[in-house]
TIDO-980434 format. One record per atom (N, C-alpha, C): y, z, x. Coordinates in steps of 0.2 Angstrom, whole numbers, plus 5000, padded with zeros to 4 digits. Last residue first. Layout:
<paros>
Y,Z,X
...
</paros>
This chain:
<paros>
5007,5134,4916
5011,5134,4908
5011,5141,4907
5014,5128,4932
5009,5133,4928
5012,5134,4921
5021,5121,4941
5018,5117,4935
5013,5121,4931
5020,5130,4955
5023,5124,4951
5019,5121,4946
5024,5143,4965
5020,5139,4962
5024,5134,4957
5033,5153,4969
5032,5148,4975
5027,5143,4971
5038,5161,4958
5043,5159,4962
5041,5154,4969
5023,5169,4956
5030,5169,4954
5033,5166,4960
5009,5173,4956
5010,5166,4958
5019,5164,4956
5008,5187,4955
5007,5184,4962
5009,5176,4962
5011,5187,4940
5013,5192,4945
5013,5188,4953
5004,5177,4933
5011,5178,4932
5014,5183,4938
4992,5178,4937
4994,5173,4940
5002,5174,4939
4980,5189,4939
4987,5189,4935
4992,5185,4938
4964,5184,4933
4968,5184,4939
4975,5186,4935
4952,5189,4922
4954,5185,4926
4960,5187,4932
4946,5199,4913
4953,5199,4912
4955,5193,4916
4931,5201,4904
4934,5197,4910
4942,5197,4908
4923,5206,4893
4926,5212,4898
4931,5208,4903
4916,5197,4887
4922,5200,4884
4926,5204,4888
4900,5201,4894
4904,5196,4890
4911,5199,4887
4891,5208,4903
4899,5210,4902
4904,5205,4899
4883,5195,4912
4883,5200,4908
4891,5203,4907
4871,5181,4914
4878,5183,4912
4878,5190,4908
4858,5179,4917
4863,5177,4921
4870,5179,4920
4850,5186,4908
4848,5186,4915
4854,5184,4920
4856,5182,4896
4858,5188,4899
4855,5190,4905
4852,5169,4894
4859,5170,4896
4860,5177,4899
4835,5167,4901
4839,5169,4895
4847,5169,4897
4824,5157,4910
4828,5163,4910
4833,5162,4903
4813,5147,4919
4815,5150,4912
4818,5156,4913
4817,5133,4930
4815,5141,4928
4817,5142,4921
4822,5122,4932
4815,5122,4929
4812,5130,4928
4838,5120,4924
4834,5121,4929
4827,5121,4927
4849,5120,4915
4845,5113,4915
4841,5114,4922
4855,5129,4904
4850,5130,4909
4847,5122,4909
4871,5133,4899
4866,5127,4899
4862,5128,4905
4883,5145,4892
4877,5143,4898
4873,5137,4896
4891,5144,4881
4893,5148,4887
4889,5147,4892
4898,5132,4871
4892,5133,4874
4894,5137,4881
4912,5132,4868
4907,5130,4863
4901,5134,4865
4926,5141,4869
4921,5139,4873
4914,5137,4868
4937,5150,4866
4936,5143,4863
4931,5139,4867
4935,5160,4879
4940,5158,4874
4939,5151,4872
4926,5171,4887
4926,5165,4885
4930,5164,4879
4926,5182,4900
4928,5181,4893
4928,5174,4891
4915,5191,4910
4918,5186,4908
4919,5186,4902
4906,5201,4918
4913,5203,4915
4916,5196,4915
4897,5193,4931
4898,5200,4927
4906,5200,4925
4885,5181,4935
4891,5182,4932
4892,5188,4928
4875,5176,4949
4877,5178,4942
4883,5179,4941
4863,5173,4959
4867,5168,4956
4869,5173,4950
4853,5183,4964
4858,5179,4969
4864,5174,4966
4843,5186,4957
4849,5191,4957
4854,5189,4962
4832,5180,4956
4833,5184,4961
4838,5188,4962
4835,5172,4945
4829,5176,4944
4830,5181,4950
4845,5164,4950
4846,5168,4945
4841,5174,4945
4838,5156,4960
4843,5161,4963
4844,5166,4957
4830,5149,4952
4827,5155,4956
4833,5159,4959
4839,5139,4948
4838,5144,4945
4833,5150,4947
4841,5132,4960
4847,5135,4957
4844,5140,4953
4833,5124,4971
4831,5130,4967
4836,5135,4964
4830,5110,4977
4837,5113,4974
4835,5119,4968
4819,5107,4982
4823,5108,4986
4830,5111,4984
4809,5113,4968
4809,5111,4976
4814,5113,4981
4811,5115,4956
4807,5119,4959
4806,5118,4966
4829,5112,4953
4822,5110,4952
4817,5116,4955
4844,5111,4943
4840,5113,4948
4833,5111,4947
4860,5116,4935
4855,5111,4937
4851,5112,4943
4869,5125,4923
4866,5126,4929
4860,5120,4931
4886,5127,4918
4879,5123,4918
4876,5124,4925
4896,5137,4910
4892,5137,4915
4887,5132,4914
4903,5132,4897
4906,5136,4902
4903,5136,4908
4907,5118,4888
4903,5121,4891
4905,5126,4897
4920,5114,4883
4914,5114,4879
4908,5116,4881
4934,5125,4883
4929,5120,4886
4923,5120,4882
4945,5135,4883
4945,5129,4880
4941,5123,4884
4945,5146,4896
4947,5145,4890
4947,5137,4889
4937,5160,4905
4937,5153,4904
4939,5151,4897
4938,5172,4916
4941,5170,4910
4941,5162,4910
4930,5184,4926
4931,5178,4925
4934,5177,4919
4923,5195,4935
4930,5195,4932
4933,5188,4930
4913,5187,4947
4915,5194,4943
4922,5193,4942
4900,5179,4954
4906,5179,4950
4907,5185,4946
4891,5176,4967
4893,5181,4963
4899,5181,4959
4879,5162,4971
4886,5165,4969
4886,5171,4967
4869,5148,4977
4870,5156,4975
4876,5157,4974
4863,5132,4975
4869,5137,4976
4867,5143,4974
4854,5122,4973
4851,5128,4975
4857,5133,4976
4861,5112,4966
4857,5110,4973
4856,5117,4976
4873,5120,4955
4867,5115,4957
4865,5115,4964
4884,5123,4943
4879,5125,4948
4875,5122,4949
4900,5119,4936
4893,5117,4937
4889,5120,4944
4911,5126,4924
4908,5127,4929
4900,5124,4930
4916,5119,4913
4921,5122,4917
4917,5123,4924
4915,5102,4905
4912,5108,4907
4917,5111,4912
4924,5097,4890
4922,5097,4895
4918,5103,4899
4931,5096,4877
4925,5097,4876
4921,5097,4883
4945,5097,4878
4943,5090,4878
4934,5091,4879
4954,5107,4883
4951,5107,4877
4949,5101,4874
4957,5108,4896
4961,5104,4893
4959,5104,4885
4956,5126,4902
4954,5118,4901
4959,5115,4897
4960,5136,4914
4963,5135,4908
4961,5127,4907
4953,5150,4922
4953,5143,4921
4955,5141,4914
4954,5164,4933
4957,5161,4927
4957,5154,4926
4946,5176,4941
4946,5170,4941
4949,5167,4933
4941,5187,4951
4947,5187,4947
4949,5180,4946
4929,5182,4964
4932,5188,4960
4939,5185,4958
4915,5177,4971
4921,5174,4968
4924,5179,4964
4907,5173,4987
4908,5179,4981
4916,5177,4978
4895,5161,4990
4900,5164,4990
4900,5170,4985
4883,5153,4996
4882,5160,4992
4889,5163,4993
4873,5139,5000
4879,5141,4999
4879,5148,4995
4858,5145,5007
4861,5140,5002
4869,5143,5002
4846,5144,5022
4851,5147,5017
4853,5142,5012
4839,5140,5032
4835,5142,5026
4840,5145,5023
4844,5123,5037
4844,5130,5038
4840,5133,5032
4846,5110,5033
4842,5111,5039
4842,5118,5041
4847,5101,5020
4848,5108,5021
4843,5110,5028
4854,5084,5021
4848,5089,5020
4850,5096,5021
4863,5072,5013
4859,5073,5019
4854,5078,5018
4868,5073,5000
4868,5066,5003
4864,5067,5011
4868,5086,4997
4862,5083,4996
4862,5075,4999
4872,5100,5006
4875,5093,5005
4869,5089,5003
4869,5115,4996
4869,5110,5002
4872,5104,5001
4874,5121,4983
4870,5124,4989
4870,5121,4996
4888,5117,4976
4882,5114,4978
4879,5118,4983
4898,5117,4963
4896,5120,4967
4889,5119,4969
4914,5115,4955
4907,5111,4957
4904,5114,4962
4925,5121,4944
4921,5123,4949
4915,5118,4950
4930,5113,4935
4935,5117,4936
4931,5120,4943
4926,5096,4935
4925,5102,4934
4930,5106,4937
4938,5084,4932
4932,5084,4932
4931,5092,4930
4952,5075,4925
4951,5081,4928
4942,5080,4928
4968,5071,4916
4963,5068,4921
4959,5074,4925
4976,5079,4910
4973,5075,4906
4966,5073,4909
4974,5096,4919
4978,5090,4915
4974,5085,4912
4969,5113,4920
4967,5107,4919
4973,5102,4917
4971,5125,4932
4974,5123,4926
4973,5115,4925
4965,5140,4939
4964,5133,4939
4967,5131,4932
4968,5153,4951
4970,5151,4944
4969,5143,4945
4960,5166,4959
4960,5159,4958
4962,5158,4951
4955,5179,4967
4962,5177,4963
4963,5169,4964
4945,5175,4980
4948,5181,4976
4955,5178,4974
4931,5169,4987
4936,5167,4984
4940,5172,4980
4922,5171,5003
4924,5174,4997
4931,5169,4994
4909,5162,5011
4915,5165,5011
4915,5169,5004
4898,5153,5012
4897,5159,5011
4904,5164,5012
4893,5136,5011
4898,5140,5011
4896,5149,5008
4883,5126,5013
4882,5133,5015
4887,5137,5015
4887,5113,5008
4885,5114,5015
4885,5122,5018
4900,5116,4997
4894,5113,4999
4893,5116,5006
4912,5117,4982
4908,5119,4989
4902,5117,4990
4927,5116,4975
4921,5113,4977
4918,5116,4983
4939,5117,4962
4936,5120,4968
4929,5117,4968
4943,5105,4954
4948,5109,4957
4945,5114,4964
4936,5089,4955
4936,5096,4953
4941,5100,4958
4949,5076,4951
4942,5078,4951
4941,5085,4950
4963,5079,4948
4960,5072,4945
4952,5074,4946
4972,5094,4945
4967,5090,4951
4963,5085,4946
4981,5102,4939
4980,5095,4938
4977,5091,4943
4983,5115,4949
4986,5112,4944
4985,5105,4944
4976,5128,4958
4975,5121,4957
4977,5119,4950
4978,5141,4969
4980,5138,4963
4979,5131,4963
4972,5157,4976
4972,5150,4976
4974,5147,4969
4971,5170,4981
4977,5168,4979
4978,5160,4979
4961,5167,4997
4964,5171,4991
4970,5168,4988
4946,5165,5007
4953,5163,5003
4954,5166,4998
4937,5168,5020
4940,5172,5015
4946,5169,5012
4926,5156,5029
4931,5159,5027
4933,5163,5020
4913,5152,5033
4914,5159,5031
4920,5162,5029
4905,5136,5031
4909,5140,5034
4909,5146,5030
4903,5122,5020
4901,5127,5024
4906,5132,5026
4917,5115,5015
4911,5112,5018
4908,5117,5023
4926,5116,5001
4924,5121,5007
4917,5118,5009
4941,5111,4994
4933,5110,4995
4931,5113,5001
4953,5111,4982
4950,5115,4988
4943,5112,4988
4954,5099,4973
4960,5102,4975
4957,5106,4982
4948,5082,4973
4947,5090,4973
4953,5093,4975
4960,5070,4971
4952,5071,4972
4952,5078,4970
4973,5069,4968
4969,5064,4966
4961,5065,4967
4983,5083,4962
4979,5079,4967
4974,5075,4963
4994,5092,4957
4993,5085,4956
4989,5081,4961
4992,5104,4969
4997,5101,4963
4997,5094,4963
4987,5119,4976
4986,5110,4976
4989,5108,4969
4993,5132,4985
4993,5128,4978
4991,5122,4980
4991,5148,4991
4990,5140,4993
4989,5138,4987
4988,5162,4996
4993,5160,4992
4994,5152,4994
4979,5159,5010
4981,5164,5006
4987,5162,5003
4968,5159,5023
4971,5155,5018
4972,5159,5012
4966,5163,5040
4969,5165,5034
4971,5159,5029
4952,5164,5050
4957,5159,5047
4960,5162,5042
4942,5170,5055
4948,5172,5058
4953,5168,5055
4931,5166,5047
4934,5172,5044
4940,5174,5048
4931,5147,5049
4928,5154,5050
4933,5159,5048
4925,5132,5042
4931,5136,5044
4928,5144,5044
4919,5120,5039
4917,5125,5044
4921,5129,5046
4932,5112,5033
4926,5112,5037
4924,5116,5041
4942,5109,5018
4940,5116,5023
4933,5115,5026
4954,5102,5013
4948,5101,5014
4946,5105,5020
4967,5101,5001
4964,5105,5006
4957,5105,5007
4965,5090,4992
4971,5093,4994
4971,5097,5000
4954,5079,5000
4956,5083,4995
4963,5086,4997
4947,5063,5003
4950,5067,5006
4953,5071,5000
4930,5055,5005
4935,5057,5002
4939,5064,5005
4916,5046,5004
4922,5048,5010
4928,5049,5005
4907,5043,4996
4905,5046,5000
4910,5049,5005
4911,5033,4987
4910,5040,4983
4907,5044,4989
4926,5028,4996
4921,5028,4992
4919,5034,4989
4939,5034,4997
4939,5027,5000
4932,5024,4997
4949,5045,4988
4943,5042,4990
4943,5035,4992
4961,5058,4989
4960,5052,4987
4952,5050,4990
4976,5070,4992
4968,5067,4991
4967,5060,4990
4991,5075,4984
4986,5072,4989
4979,5070,4988
5002,5080,4977
5001,5073,4977
4996,5071,4982
5006,5095,4988
5007,5091,4981
5005,5082,4983
5003,5110,4992
5002,5104,4994
5001,5099,4988
5011,5125,4998
5010,5121,4991
5010,5114,4994
5009,5141,5003
5010,5134,5006
5009,5130,4998
5008,5155,5007
5013,5153,5003
5014,5145,5005
4999,5152,5022
5001,5156,5017
5008,5154,5014
4987,5148,5033
4991,5145,5029
4993,5150,5023
4983,5150,5050
4985,5153,5044
4990,5148,5041
4969,5146,5061
4976,5147,5060
4977,5151,5053
4956,5146,5063
4959,5139,5063
4966,5140,5061
4944,5154,5071
4951,5155,5069
4955,5148,5069
4928,5161,5069
4932,5157,5071
4938,5155,5067
4917,5169,5065
4924,5172,5064
4929,5167,5068
4905,5163,5067
4908,5165,5060
4915,5166,5060
4900,5151,5076
4906,5155,5077
4908,5158,5070
4893,5139,5078
4889,5146,5078
4895,5151,5079
4896,5124,5069
4894,5128,5075
4890,5134,5073
4910,5113,5062
4903,5117,5062
4901,5120,5068
4914,5097,5064
4915,5103,5062
4908,5106,5062
4923,5081,5070
4918,5087,5071
4919,5093,5067
4928,5068,5061
4930,5073,5066
4925,5078,5065
4929,5057,5054
4924,5057,5059
4925,5063,5064
4939,5051,5045
4940,5051,5051
4935,5053,5056
4930,5059,5031
4935,5053,5033
4939,5056,5040
4921,5068,5032
4919,5062,5028
4925,5056,5029
4916,5074,5048
4921,5075,5042
4920,5068,5038
4900,5078,5055
4908,5075,5055
4911,5073,5048
4892,5092,5062
4894,5087,5058
4901,5085,5059
4886,5099,5078
4892,5099,5073
4889,5093,5068
4877,5114,5086
4877,5107,5083
4883,5107,5078
4873,5126,5089
4881,5124,5089
4882,5117,5088
4863,5135,5078
4865,5130,5082
4872,5128,5083
4858,5143,5068
4860,5146,5075
4862,5141,5080
4850,5131,5060
4852,5138,5060
4853,5141,5067
4856,5114,5062
4850,5119,5063
4854,5126,5063
4867,5108,5049
4864,5108,5055
4859,5113,5056
4871,5111,5036
4869,5103,5037
4866,5102,5045
4876,5123,5034
4868,5122,5034
4865,5115,5034
4886,5130,5046
4885,5125,5041
4878,5125,5040
4897,5142,5055
4891,5139,5053
4891,5135,5047
4913,5138,5062
4908,5142,5059
4902,5138,5057
4923,5131,5068
4916,5131,5071
4911,5137,5068
4933,5119,5059
4931,5125,5062
4924,5125,5064
4946,5110,5052
4939,5109,5055
4938,5115,5059
4955,5106,5039
4954,5111,5043
4947,5110,5046
4967,5094,5031
4961,5095,5034
4959,5100,5040
4978,5090,5019
4977,5094,5024
4969,5095,5026
4983,5074,5011
4982,5081,5012
4980,5084,5019
4984,5060,5010
4978,5063,5011
4977,5070,5011
4994,5053,4996
4993,5055,5005
4987,5058,5004
4995,5050,4983
5000,5047,4988
4998,5047,4995
4987,5056,4974
4985,5053,4979
4989,5049,4982
4999,5057,4961
4993,5059,4964
4989,5054,4968
5015,5052,4965
5010,5052,4960
5004,5055,4964
5034,5052,4965
5027,5054,4968
5022,5053,4963
5045,5040,4967
5041,5043,4960
5035,5044,4963
5047,5038,4980
5053,5039,4976
5050,5042,4969
5036,5047,4991
5038,5042,4987
5043,5044,4982
5033,5055,5000
5039,5053,5002
5041,5048,4997
5024,5071,4995
5023,5064,4995
5032,5062,4996
5022,5088,5004
5023,5082,4998
5023,5075,5000
5020,5104,5008
5017,5097,5009
5018,5091,5003
5030,5116,5009
5028,5112,5005
5027,5105,5009
5031,5134,5010
5031,5127,5014
5028,5123,5009
5043,5145,5002
5037,5141,5002
5036,5136,5008
5052,5157,4999
5052,5151,5004
5046,5148,5007
5048,5166,4991
5055,5165,4990
5056,5158,4994
5035,5170,4996
5037,5168,4990
5043,5166,4988
5034,5162,5013
5036,5167,5008
5036,5165,5001
5024,5154,5025
5029,5154,5021
5030,5160,5017
5017,5148,5039
5017,5155,5035
5024,5155,5031
5007,5141,5047
5010,5138,5042
5013,5144,5037
4998,5135,5060
5003,5141,5058
5008,5139,5053
4983,5130,5064
4989,5129,5061
4992,5134,5059
4974,5126,5079
4977,5129,5074
4983,5127,5071
4960,5119,5087
4967,5119,5085
4968,5124,5080
4945,5121,5087
4948,5123,5093
4957,5123,5092
4944,5105,5077
4941,5111,5081
4944,5114,5087
4960,5100,5071
4953,5099,5074
4950,5105,5077
4968,5098,5057
4968,5104,5062
4961,5102,5065
4976,5084,5051
4971,5087,5053
4970,5092,5058
4984,5076,5038
4986,5081,5044
4980,5085,5045
4987,5059,5033
4985,5066,5032
4986,5070,5039
4987,5043,5028
4991,5049,5030
4988,5055,5029
4977,5035,5022
4979,5034,5028
4984,5039,5031
4975,5039,5008
4971,5043,5013
4972,5041,5020
4991,5033,5005
4985,5035,5003
4981,5041,5007
5004,5031,5008
4999,5026,5010
4992,5029,5008
5019,5036,5006
5013,5035,5001
5008,5030,5002
5021,5048,5019
5022,5041,5016
5016,5040,5012
5025,5064,5017
5020,5059,5019
5022,5053,5017
5036,5078,5022
5034,5073,5017
5029,5068,5020
5038,5095,5022
5035,5090,5026
5034,5084,5021
5050,5107,5020
5046,5102,5016
5044,5096,5022
5050,5125,5025
5051,5118,5027
5047,5114,5022
5049,5139,5023
5055,5135,5019
5055,5127,5020
5044,5144,5038
5045,5144,5032
5051,5141,5028
5039,5132,5051
5043,5137,5048
5043,5138,5041
5024,5127,5057
5028,5125,5053
5033,5132,5050
5015,5122,5072
5019,5128,5067
5024,5126,5064
4999,5118,5077
5005,5116,5074
5008,5121,5071
4993,5120,5094
4995,5123,5088
5000,5120,5084
4979,5115,5104
4985,5115,5102
4987,5118,5095
4965,5117,5107
4969,5120,5111
4977,5120,5109
4962,5100,5101
4959,5107,5103
4964,5110,5107
4974,5093,5092
4969,5093,5096
4967,5100,5098
4980,5088,5077
4981,5092,5081
4974,5094,5085
4983,5073,5070
4978,5076,5073
4980,5081,5077
4987,5063,5057
4991,5067,5063
4985,5072,5064
4987,5046,5050
4983,5053,5052
4987,5057,5058
5005,5043,5047
4998,5040,5047
4994,5048,5049
5017,5047,5044
5016,5040,5043
5009,5038,5043
5026,5060,5038
5019,5059,5040
5018,5052,5039
5043,5065,5043
5038,5060,5039
5031,5059,5042
5053,5078,5043
5047,5075,5046
5044,5071,5040
5070,5082,5048
5066,5079,5042
5060,5076,5046
5077,5096,5057
5074,5089,5057
5070,5088,5050
5079,5110,5056
5085,5104,5056
5082,5098,5056
5067,5116,5058
5069,5115,5051
5076,5111,5050
5055,5108,5068
5061,5112,5068
5064,5110,5060
5038,5113,5072
5043,5108,5069
5050,5112,5069
5028,5113,5087
5033,5117,5083
5039,5113,5079
5015,5109,5094
5019,5105,5091
5023,5111,5085
5006,5110,5109
5009,5113,5103
5014,5110,5101
4997,5095,5115
5000,5102,5115
5004,5104,5110
4991,5085,5108
4987,5088,5113
4990,5095,5116
4991,5075,5094
4995,5080,5097
4991,5085,5102
4988,5058,5089
4985,5064,5091
4990,5069,5096
4997,5052,5075
4994,5052,5082
4990,5058,5082
5013,5054,5069
5006,5051,5068
5003,5051,5075
5028,5057,5061
5023,5060,5064
5016,5056,5063
5045,5053,5063
5040,5051,5060
5033,5054,5064
5060,5062,5061
5054,5061,5065
5048,5059,5061
5078,5062,5058
5071,5060,5056
5066,5058,5061
5093,5069,5057
5087,5068,5062
5081,5067,5057
5109,5070,5057
5104,5068,5053
5098,5066,5056
5123,5079,5061
5116,5076,5063
5112,5076,5057
5140,5077,5062
5134,5081,5058
5128,5076,5060
5155,5083,5067
5149,5080,5068
5143,5082,5065
5170,5080,5058
5167,5085,5062
5160,5080,5063
5180,5071,5054
5183,5078,5057
5177,5082,5060
5171,5060,5050
5177,5064,5045
5179,5069,5048
5161,5054,5055
5168,5054,5059
5173,5058,5055
5145,5059,5057
5150,5060,5053
5157,5061,5056
5132,5051,5066
5138,5055,5065
5142,5054,5060
5114,5051,5065
5120,5049,5063
5126,5053,5064
5099,5048,5074
5106,5052,5074
5111,5049,5071
5082,5047,5073
5088,5044,5071
5094,5049,5071
5068,5046,5082
5073,5051,5081
5079,5046,5079
5051,5041,5078
5058,5040,5080
5062,5046,5079
5034,5038,5081
5039,5043,5080
5046,5040,5083
5023,5031,5080
5029,5028,5078
5034,5032,5078
5009,5027,5088
5013,5034,5089
5019,5029,5086
4996,5022,5078
5001,5020,5083
5005,5026,5082
4978,5020,5074
4985,5025,5074
4990,5024,5079
4968,5012,5066
4972,5012,5073
4977,5016,5071
4952,5013,5058
4959,5013,5058
4963,5015,5064
4938,5004,5055
4942,5007,5059
4949,5007,5057
4927,5004,5040
4932,5001,5044
4936,5005,5048
4911,5012,5039
4918,5010,5036
4922,5007,5041
4901,5019,5041
4899,5012,5040
4907,5009,5038
4893,5032,5049
4899,5028,5050
4899,5020,5047
4888,5045,5040
4884,5038,5042
4890,5034,5043
4898,5054,5037
4893,5055,5043
4889,5048,5045
4911,5042,5034
4906,5049,5032
4903,5049,5038
4927,5038,5041
4919,5037,5039
4917,5043,5037
4939,5030,5049
4939,5033,5043
4931,5031,5041
4941,5034,5066
4937,5031,5062
4937,5034,5054
4955,5029,5077
4950,5034,5073
4946,5031,5068
4964,5029,5092
4960,5025,5086
4955,5030,5085
4980,5036,5096
4971,5036,5096
4969,5031,5091
4992,5042,5106
4990,5039,5101
4983,5037,5102
4995,5058,5113
4993,5052,5113
4990,5050,5107
5010,5068,5107
5003,5068,5111
5001,5060,5111
5026,5071,5110
5021,5068,5106
5014,5068,5110
5040,5081,5108
5034,5080,5113
5028,5077,5110
5056,5078,5103
5048,5079,5100
5044,5077,5106
5072,5084,5104
5066,5080,5107
5060,5083,5103
5088,5081,5099
5082,5084,5096
5076,5081,5100
5105,5085,5105
5099,5081,5105
5093,5084,5102
5121,5088,5098
5114,5089,5102
5109,5085,5100
5137,5082,5098
5130,5081,5096
5125,5084,5100
</paros>
């Protein structure tokens, strides 16, 4: 029988908190164990389980011969890399937001699967359900608008109090490719939440491509500032928003498929800045969104809400089964969403509405008509999920 060794980092005490740290401490203990069993029936069989929790200050490469269980917060520290081979399944104990994986500033994750051998992060519950664990958190050094423009100052994540943001647009937090994140996310309160994939100040050096969030309790993907370009994103049955951005996100989202279940909020909830704090810069979120298909639950809900001054260029969109397509909220002060429409910085080109009652609702203080915001109605074809989603996604109708 060969031995398996896992070199562990230092256990740490972390804070579960938002930027105003007023929540309880959580102490992370190093619980890692290796259990070997021998098959005495003529051969030797190794059955190895390793529990992951704590801070990892050196590279951690997972072994496909080992079963890994996330039992608490797993933090990959500055300078370290977490490597996950294609085809692996990593499970998390169903302890809600007390178990998650965080890639801190200066650390990286290399989780590169294939369509035939995706990497799956899921629940260890016998009957998994949404919110069983906290998902994956990426923290980079790309700009955010909750700190001064051009500054290397940082903000802190809603859960864990981890630093993010800075002045490195090309910052690299690693690679997530052909990855499925299941049953993740959850909220401590209204200001402290974990999502399927929480993307904090992540730069263009990072690859997020072919990633699905399945049966999540909070948002699917949430982008807190940063510049990262993400593509081939799938969200199925998120209980809150499927795609969310805030704090000056200026990356691109290309080929996005969203499918609502019974419990859900918006397909897209889009903020120009974090209204719980302030916009410390002179810019708002302004991503480019291309090739999107959203399938609603036909329950008279909203597909896309645009607010807090967000900008954004939407192209080639299909929205199906909604009461409202696009709702715009704003004012003439700190939240000039409507002004973005007038300036040509917030618009939709080539969109098809299927069974959508109201295509646009203007709740801003600026006067404009639908043609100022939407053009090419009926020309949207969305994304070809049947082709690029084949083999590695789950739950698509």
